[in-house]
matplotlib code that plots the C-alpha trace (Angstrom):
import matplotlib.pyplot as plt

x = [137.9, 138.8, 142.0, 141.3, 140.3, 141.6, 139.8, 139.0, 137.3, 136.7, 134.3, 133.6, 134.8, 135.1, 137.8, 140.6, 143.6, 145.8, 143.9, 146.8, 144.5, 142.9, 146.2, 147.0, 145.5, 148.3, 146.5, 145.0, 145.7, 143.6, 143.0, 140.8, 140.3, 138.0, 137.7, 137.4, 140.0, 143.3, 146.2, 149.9, 151.6, 153.8, 150.8, 151.0, 153.9, 151.2, 149.9, 152.7, 150.8, 149.2, 149.1, 146.8, 146.5, 143.9, 143.7, 141.4, 141.7, 143.4, 143.7, 146.8, 150.1, 153.7, 156.5, 156.1, 159.2, 157.1, 155.9, 159.4, 158.2, 155.8, 158.1, 157.9, 154.1, 152.7, 151.6, 149.3, 149.3, 147.0, 147.2, 145.0, 143.8, 146.5, 149.0, 150.2, 152.4, 156.0, 159.2, 160.6, 158.2, 160.5, 157.9, 155.5, 153.1, 153.7, 154.7, 157.1, 160.1, 159.1, 161.9, 164.4, 162.4]
y = [152.3, 151.2, 149.3, 146.7, 149.2, 148.2, 150.6, 154.2, 156.7, 160.4, 162.0, 165.8, 166.0, 169.8, 169.5, 172.0, 171.5, 168.7, 165.6, 163.3, 160.8, 160.1, 158.8, 156.5, 153.2, 150.7, 148.1, 150.4, 149.1, 151.4, 155.1, 157.3, 161.0, 162.9, 166.7, 168.9, 167.6, 169.5, 167.4, 166.8, 163.8, 163.4, 162.1, 158.9, 157.7, 156.7, 154.1, 151.5, 148.9, 151.2, 149.6, 151.9, 155.7, 157.6, 161.3, 163.5, 166.8, 170.1, 170.0, 167.7, 169.4, 168.3, 166.7, 163.6, 162.2, 161.6, 158.4, 156.9, 155.9, 153.5, 152.1, 148.6, 148.4, 150.9, 149.3, 152.0, 155.8, 158.3, 162.0, 164.2, 167.8, 169.0, 171.7, 171.8, 168.7, 169.3, 167.4, 165.3, 163.0, 160.3, 157.5, 157.3, 154.5, 151.5, 152.1, 149.2, 151.5, 153.1, 151.3, 153.3, 156.5]
z = [112.5, 109.0, 109.6, 106.9, 104.2, 100.7, 98.3, 98.9, 96.5, 97.0, 94.5, 94.6, 98.2, 98.8, 101.5, 101.9, 104.2, 105.4, 106.2, 106.9, 108.7, 105.3, 104.1, 107.0, 105.8, 106.0, 103.9, 101.2, 97.7, 95.5, 95.8, 93.5, 94.1, 91.7, 92.1, 95.1, 97.5, 98.0, 99.1, 98.6, 97.0, 100.1, 102.0, 99.9, 102.1, 104.6, 102.1, 102.0, 100.0, 97.4, 94.0, 92.1, 92.2, 90.1, 90.5, 88.5, 90.3, 90.2, 94.0, 94.1, 94.7, 95.3, 93.5, 91.4, 93.0, 96.1, 94.3, 94.9, 98.4, 96.7, 93.9, 95.2, 95.2, 92.6, 89.3, 88.0, 88.3, 86.6, 87.4, 85.3, 85.4, 87.7, 86.9, 90.5, 90.4, 89.6, 89.0, 86.2, 84.4, 82.9, 82.9, 80.0, 78.9, 81.2, 84.7, 84.8, 85.0, 88.3, 90.1, 88.1, 88.5]

ax = plt.figure().add_subplot(projection="3d")
ax.plot(x, y, z, "-o")
ax.set_aspect("equal")
plt.show()
């Protein structure tokens, strides 16, 4: 039971499917996923206190608008090496305008 988990990193985790339980850490503040894991941005709604998201993986899918659920907490987002994320990308540089996003 990891109810107090604040930082979580997946590196080269060859998982495929929906692992919604991996995105149900109510106190998680930092998430980093590097290669191998397939998941959808909608799952981030299970991380209400997430401040930093770093994704270096072609396995992420979904719509960038899913980040709106975290607009009050997110301060840093980096999504690289993914052609499977869609939506409008109106925020460049600083992430300070996420509230308007």
